[in-house]
C-alpha positions as CSV (number, residue, x, y, z in Angstrom):
1,M,-71.5,15.7,-9.6
2,K,-68.6,14.3,-11.2
3,K,-66.2,12.5,-8.8
4,T,-62.6,12.8,-9.0
5,V,-60.6,9.2,-9.5
6,A,-57.1,9.0,-9.0
7,L,-55.5,6.4,-11.1
8,I,-52.4,5.4,-9.7
9,F,-49.8,3.4,-11.6
10,G,-46.1,2.4,-12.1
11,G,-44.6,1.8,-8.4
12,K,-41.4,0.3,-7.3
13,S,-42.4,-3.3,-8.7
14,A,-40.9,-5.6,-11.3
15,E,-44.2,-5.0,-13.0
16,H,-43.8,-1.4,-13.3
17,E,-44.2,-1.6,-16.9
18,V,-47.3,-3.8,-17.0
19,S,-49.2,-1.5,-14.6
20,L,-48.7,1.7,-17.1
21,R,-50.3,-0.6,-19.8
22,S,-53.0,-1.3,-17.3
23,A,-53.7,2.1,-16.5
24,K,-54.0,3.4,-19.9
25,N,-57.0,1.3,-20.7
26,V,-58.6,1.7,-17.3
27,A,-58.3,5.4,-18.2
28,D,-59.5,4.9,-21.3
29,A,-62.7,2.8,-20.6
30,L,-63.4,5.1,-17.5
31,D,-67.0,6.8,-17.8
32,K,-66.0,10.6,-18.6
33,D,-69.4,11.6,-17.5
34,S,-69.4,10.5,-14.1
35,F,-65.8,10.6,-13.3
36,T,-63.0,13.1,-13.9
37,P,-59.5,11.0,-14.0
38,V,-56.6,12.4,-12.5
39,L,-53.2,10.5,-13.5
40,I,-50.8,9.6,-10.7
41,G,-47.5,7.6,-11.8
42,I,-45.2,6.6,-9.1
43,S,-41.7,6.2,-10.3
44,K,-39.2,3.5,-10.1
45,E,-37.6,5.2,-7.5
46,G,-41.0,5.9,-5.4
47,S,-41.5,9.4,-6.2
48,W,-45.5,10.9,-7.3
49,Y,-46.0,12.6,-9.9
50,R,-49.4,14.0,-11.5
51,F,-49.5,14.2,-15.2
52,A,-51.9,16.6,-17.2
53,D,-53.3,14.2,-19.8
54,M,-53.3,10.6,-21.6
55,S,-49.9,11.4,-23.2
56,V,-47.8,10.2,-20.5
57,F,-48.8,6.8,-21.7
58,T,-47.6,7.5,-25.3
59,K,-44.4,9.1,-24.1
60,A,-43.1,6.4,-21.4
61,T,-43.3,2.8,-20.7
62,K,-41.7,3.8,-17.4
63,I,-41.7,6.2,-14.9
64,V,-38.2,7.4,-13.9
65,D,-37.0,10.1,-11.4
66,N,-34.0,11.2,-14.1
67,A,-36.0,10.9,-17.4
68,L,-39.6,12.1,-16.9
69,P,-42.1,12.9,-19.4
70,E,-42.3,16.7,-19.9
71,G,-45.3,18.1,-17.6
72,A,-44.7,15.9,-14.6
73,E,-45.6,17.5,-11.3
74,P,-44.5,16.3,-8.1
75,V,-47.2,15.6,-5.7
76,A,-48.0,14.1,-2.5
77,L,-51.2,12.5,-1.1
78,I,-52.0,14.0,2.5
79,S,-54.8,14.3,5.2
80,L,-55.8,17.8,5.7
81,K,-58.8,18.7,8.2
82,G,-59.6,15.0,8.1
83,K,-59.8,15.2,4.3
84,P,-57.9,13.8,1.4
85,V,-56.0,16.1,-0.6
86,L,-53.5,15.9,-3.5
87,Y,-50.6,18.5,-2.5
88,S,-48.5,20.0,-5.3
89,L,-44.8,20.1,-4.3
90,K,-44.5,22.6,-7.0
91,D,-46.5,25.4,-6.3
92,Q,-48.1,24.3,-2.9
93,S,-51.3,24.1,-4.3
94,Q,-54.4,21.4,-3.4
95,S,-56.9,19.8,-4.9
96,Q,-59.6,17.2,-4.0
97,V,-59.6,13.8,-4.7
98,D,-62.9,11.8,-4.3
99,V,-61.7,8.1,-4.8
100,A,-58.1,6.1,-5.7
101,F,-57.9,3.6,-8.0
102,P,-54.9,1.7,-7.4
103,I,-53.4,0.0,-10.5
104,L,-50.2,-1.2,-9.2
105,H,-49.3,-4.9,-10.0
106,G,-46.9,-6.4,-7.3
107,T,-44.8,-5.3,-4.5
108,M,-45.7,-1.8,-3.1
109,G,-49.1,-1.8,-4.4
110,E,-50.8,-4.8,-4.4
111,D,-49.4,-6.0,-1.1
112,G,-51.4,-3.8,1.3
113,T,-49.0,-0.8,1.6
114,I,-50.9,1.7,-0.7
115,Q,-54.1,0.6,0.8
116,G,-52.9,1.4,4.4
117,L,-52.1,4.9,3.1
118,F,-55.5,5.3,1.7
119,K,-57.0,4.4,4.7
120,M,-54.6,7.0,7.0
121,V,-56.0,9.8,4.8
122,Q,-59.5,8.5,4.9
123,L,-59.7,8.2,0.9
124,P,-62.3,5.7,-0.5
125,F,-60.1,2.9,-2.7
126,V,-60.7,0.2,-5.2
127,G,-60.1,-3.3,-4.2
128,C,-59.0,-5.4,-1.1
129,G,-57.9,-3.8,1.9
130,V,-54.9,-3.7,3.8
131,W,-55.0,-7.2,5.4
132,S,-56.3,-9.1,2.6
133,S,-54.1,-7.4,-0.2
134,A,-50.9,-8.3,2.1
135,A,-52.2,-12.0,2.5
136,G,-53.2,-12.4,-1.1
137,M,-49.5,-11.1,-2.1
138,D,-47.7,-13.7,0.0
139,K,-48.0,-16.9,-1.6
140,E,-47.3,-18.6,1.4
141,I,-49.7,-17.0,4.1
142,M,-52.3,-17.5,1.0
143,K,-51.6,-21.4,1.3
144,R,-51.8,-21.2,4.8
145,L,-55.3,-19.6,5.0
146,L,-56.5,-21.9,2.0
147,A,-55.3,-25.0,4.0
148,D,-57.2,-24.1,7.0
149,A,-60.4,-23.7,5.2
150,K,-59.8,-27.1,3.3
151,I,-59.5,-25.5,0.1
152,P,-57.3,-27.7,-2.3
153,N,-54.0,-26.1,-3.5
154,A,-50.6,-27.4,-4.4
155,R,-48.0,-28.9,-2.1
156,Y,-44.9,-26.5,-1.7
157,V,-41.6,-26.6,0.6
158,L,-40.7,-22.7,2.0
159,L,-37.2,-21.8,1.1
160,T,-35.3,-19.0,2.8
161,P,-31.5,-18.0,2.3
162,D,-30.6,-19.1,5.8
163,Q,-32.7,-22.7,5.6
164,Q,-32.5,-24.0,2.0
165,Y,-33.4,-27.7,0.8
166,S,-31.2,-29.5,-1.8
167,Y,-32.7,-30.2,-5.1
168,A,-32.9,-33.9,-3.5
169,D,-34.8,-33.1,-0.8
170,I,-37.2,-31.0,-2.4
171,T,-37.9,-33.7,-5.4
172,A,-38.5,-36.0,-2.1
173,K,-41.3,-33.9,-1.2
174,L,-42.9,-32.9,-4.2
175,G,-41.7,-34.9,-7.3
176,S,-40.0,-33.8,-10.4
177,P,-40.5,-31.3,-12.2
178,F,-41.3,-28.6,-9.5
179,F,-41.9,-24.8,-9.7
180,I,-40.1,-22.2,-7.9
181,K,-41.5,-18.7,-7.3
182,P,-40.7,-15.8,-5.1
183,A,-43.4,-15.7,-2.3
184,N,-44.5,-12.0,-3.2
185,A,-44.4,-11.2,-6.7
186,G,-46.6,-11.3,-9.4
187,S,-47.1,-11.9,-13.4
188,S,-44.8,-15.0,-13.5
189,V,-41.4,-12.7,-12.4
190,G,-38.9,-15.0,-11.2
191,V,-40.9,-18.1,-11.8
192,H,-39.4,-21.3,-13.1
193,K,-40.0,-24.5,-13.9
194,I,-37.2,-27.0,-12.5
195,K,-36.0,-30.2,-13.9
196,S,-32.6,-30.6,-12.5
197,A,-30.2,-30.0,-9.7
198,D,-28.2,-27.5,-11.9
199,D,-31.4,-26.0,-13.2
200,F,-32.6,-25.5,-9.5
201,A,-29.1,-23.7,-8.3
202,V,-29.4,-21.2,-11.2
203,K,-33.1,-20.4,-11.3
204,L,-32.9,-20.3,-7.4
205,K,-30.8,-17.6,-7.3
206,D,-32.7,-15.9,-10.0
207,A,-36.1,-16.0,-7.4
208,F,-34.0,-14.8,-5.0
209,Q,-33.4,-11.5,-6.3
210,F,-37.3,-10.4,-6.0
211,D,-38.2,-11.8,-2.7
212,T,-36.4,-13.0,0.5
213,K,-38.5,-16.1,0.7
214,V,-39.0,-18.6,-2.2
215,L,-41.7,-21.4,-2.5
216,A,-40.9,-24.8,-4.2
217,E,-44.0,-25.9,-5.5
218,E,-45.4,-29.2,-6.5
219,F,-46.3,-29.3,-10.6
220,I,-49.7,-30.0,-10.9
221,Q,-50.8,-31.6,-14.5
222,G,-53.9,-29.8,-15.7
223,R,-55.6,-27.0,-17.4
224,E,-55.2,-23.6,-16.5
225,L,-58.7,-21.8,-15.5
226,E,-59.3,-18.7,-14.4
227,C,-62.3,-16.6,-12.6
228,S,-63.2,-13.0,-11.9
229,V,-64.5,-12.1,-8.9
230,M,-66.2,-8.9,-7.5
231,G,-68.3,-7.6,-5.0
232,H,-68.3,-7.3,-1.1
233,N,-66.9,-10.1,1.0
234,H,-70.3,-11.1,2.1
235,A,-71.7,-11.4,-1.6
236,P,-69.2,-11.7,-4.2
237,Q,-70.2,-12.5,-8.1
238,A,-68.3,-14.6,-10.3
239,S,-67.7,-14.6,-13.8
240,L,-67.7,-17.1,-16.3
241,P,-64.3,-18.8,-16.0
242,G,-61.7,-18.7,-19.1
243,E,-58.8,-20.7,-19.9
244,I,-55.2,-20.2,-20.8
245,I,-53.5,-22.7,-23.1
246,P,-49.7,-21.6,-22.8
247,Q,-47.4,-21.8,-25.9
248,H,-44.7,-21.9,-24.0
249,E,-43.5,-24.2,-21.3
250,F,-45.9,-22.3,-18.9
251,Y,-47.6,-19.2,-18.5
252,S,-44.5,-17.0,-18.1
253,Y,-43.6,-13.2,-18.2
254,E,-42.7,-13.8,-21.8
255,A,-45.8,-15.5,-22.5
256,K,-48.2,-12.9,-20.7
257,Y,-46.7,-9.6,-22.0
258,I,-43.9,-10.0,-24.4
259,D,-44.8,-12.9,-27.2
260,D,-48.0,-11.9,-28.6
261,N,-48.6,-15.7,-29.4
262,G,-47.5,-16.7,-26.1
263,A,-51.0,-18.4,-25.0
264,L,-54.2,-18.7,-26.6
265,L,-57.1,-17.4,-24.4
266,K,-60.6,-19.1,-24.5
267,I,-63.4,-17.3,-22.7
268,P,-65.5,-18.6,-21.9
269,A,-63.5,-21.7,-21.4
270,E,-65.3,-25.0,-22.5
271,L,-66.6,-26.6,-19.4
272,S,-69.7,-28.7,-18.5
273,K,-72.4,-26.7,-16.6
274,E,-71.2,-28.6,-13.3
275,T,-67.6,-27.9,-13.6
276,T,-68.2,-24.0,-14.3
277,E,-70.9,-24.0,-11.5
278,K,-68.2,-25.7,-9.1
279,L,-65.3,-23.6,-10.4
280,Q,-67.3,-20.3,-9.6
281,A,-68.3,-21.4,-6.1
282,L,-64.8,-22.2,-5.3
283,A,-63.7,-18.9,-6.5
284,K,-66.4,-17.1,-4.2
285,K,-65.4,-18.9,-1.1
286,T,-61.6,-18.4,-1.8
287,F,-62.4,-14.5,-2.1
288,Q,-64.5,-14.7,1.3
289,V,-61.9,-17.1,2.9
290,M,-58.8,-14.3,1.9
291,G,-60.9,-11.7,3.1
292,C,-61.3,-10.1,-0.5
293,D,-63.2,-6.9,-1.4
294,G,-63.8,-5.4,-4.3
295,L,-62.2,-7.4,-6.9
296,T,-59.8,-10.7,-7.2
297,R,-59.1,-12.9,-10.1
298,V,-58.8,-16.7,-8.8
299,D,-56.5,-18.8,-10.9
300,F,-57.1,-22.5,-10.9
301,F,-55.8,-25.9,-12.0
302,L,-58.2,-28.5,-13.0
303,K,-56.8,-32.4,-13.4
304,S,-58.1,-34.8,-15.4
305,N,-60.2,-36.3,-12.9
306,G,-62.2,-33.0,-12.4
307,D,-60.2,-32.1,-9.1
308,L,-59.9,-28.4,-8.9
309,Y,-57.1,-26.7,-7.2
310,I,-56.3,-23.2,-6.5
311,N,-53.0,-22.1,-7.9
312,E,-53.2,-18.2,-6.8
313,I,-55.2,-15.0,-6.3
314,N,-54.5,-11.6,-7.6
315,T,-56.1,-8.9,-5.8
316,I,-55.0,-6.1,-8.4
317,P,-55.6,-8.4,-11.9
318,G,-53.8,-6.9,-14.9
319,F,-56.1,-4.3,-16.8
320,T,-54.1,-4.6,-20.3
321,K,-56.1,-5.5,-23.8
322,I,-55.3,-9.0,-23.0
323,S,-55.8,-9.4,-19.7
324,M,-58.3,-11.9,-18.2
325,Y,-60.1,-10.1,-15.5
326,P,-62.3,-7.7,-17.7
327,K,-62.4,-10.3,-20.5
328,M,-64.1,-12.6,-18.5
329,W,-66.4,-10.0,-17.2
330,E,-67.4,-8.7,-20.8
331,A,-68.0,-12.4,-21.6
332,T,-70.6,-12.6,-18.6
333,G,-72.1,-9.6,-19.8
334,V,-70.4,-6.8,-18.1
335,S,-68.8,-4.1,-20.3
336,Y,-65.2,-2.8,-19.6
337,K,-66.9,0.6,-18.8
338,D,-69.7,-0.6,-16.6
339,L,-66.9,-3.0,-14.9
340,I,-65.0,-0.2,-13.9
341,S,-67.9,2.2,-12.6
342,R,-69.0,-0.5,-10.6
343,L,-65.7,-1.3,-8.7
344,I,-65.2,2.4,-8.1
345,Q,-69.1,2.2,-6.6
346,L,-67.9,-0.6,-4.7
347,G,-65.0,1.7,-3.2
348,F,-67.1,4.2,-2.1
349,E,-69.4,1.6,-0.7
350,K,-66.9,-0.1,1.3
351,H,-65.5,3.5,2.8
352,A,-69.0,4.7,3.6
353,A,-69.6,1.6,5.8
354,E,-66.1,1.9,7.3
355,Q,-66.8,5.3,8.5
356,K,-70.0,4.2,10.3
357,L,-67.6,2.5,12.8
358,K,-66.4,4.0,15.8
359,T,-62.8,5.1,16.2
360,S,-63.1,6.6,19.7
361,Y,-64.2,4.6,22.9
362,L,-65.1,7.7,25.1
363,D,-67.0,10.2,22.8
């Protein structure tokens, strides 16, 4: 029997538009013989809408309340008699949903918030849970966990509005140049390479537009590599790695999504067998240390001496046509269609395991 999959996209995030492009690709690749898609767009204001068909992706590049595509139906995800239900705010009708596939990059989607809602209404979902999503989104917390597990990553200084360091303080600790980035953001939003005190003052103000804490991070000269990980936390699998060769000064938002020639992608990356295996092992270890489940992309720097450093993890990586996560699995032998089906199945398996846990002491 076909399962109903709620593809949830958009959201209150600086990566809203990227999310719509990812969602279209996932919807296109979904095995329609096994799954029935339900398209749920969350507006930039946070409202939920159901769309009847794929035309939403051609009619809109973003979902906003005051300029909705035709046919947008306001809905809510609720629990009714212990079962997850999509409730229409238009006509009070109810419809079944079997599993959620969140394609919400960045805040209010990748940070554990929507995962908490899924758990509250007892809806199986694709990807990492509440804790690992939140920890993976917050780069400061991620770094603390990696450091505790002795997984190498770049040195950093935490900047907050009430306790900021001067440019001289930071260069004394990290050297020059260095990067600044919002602790909770993705797709290189608010990320800047800093080379001077004047540059630092201007770019720090921009970074604080996206989060209340910002990381100053040392610049690591090296190749930019990525690895896709899939599976349950106790038994993850790693793809062949890929390499990003930015044609901009670094892999910025513009290089990723605006400039078609912003970066060269090499999949698989040209690495020795030893380095490939070392990278895959470190990707799986990072996945496990961060408590991940379902899927995660792990990003690396490879220095000329062979040392690997974790840059960051992404618990809802991009699924656009040029996104590395599905491309690396394709190079490993897993088609886009099979990848989506496997990720959904992992969501069902995780939910089934959690349902066996007791939630009452006296019963």
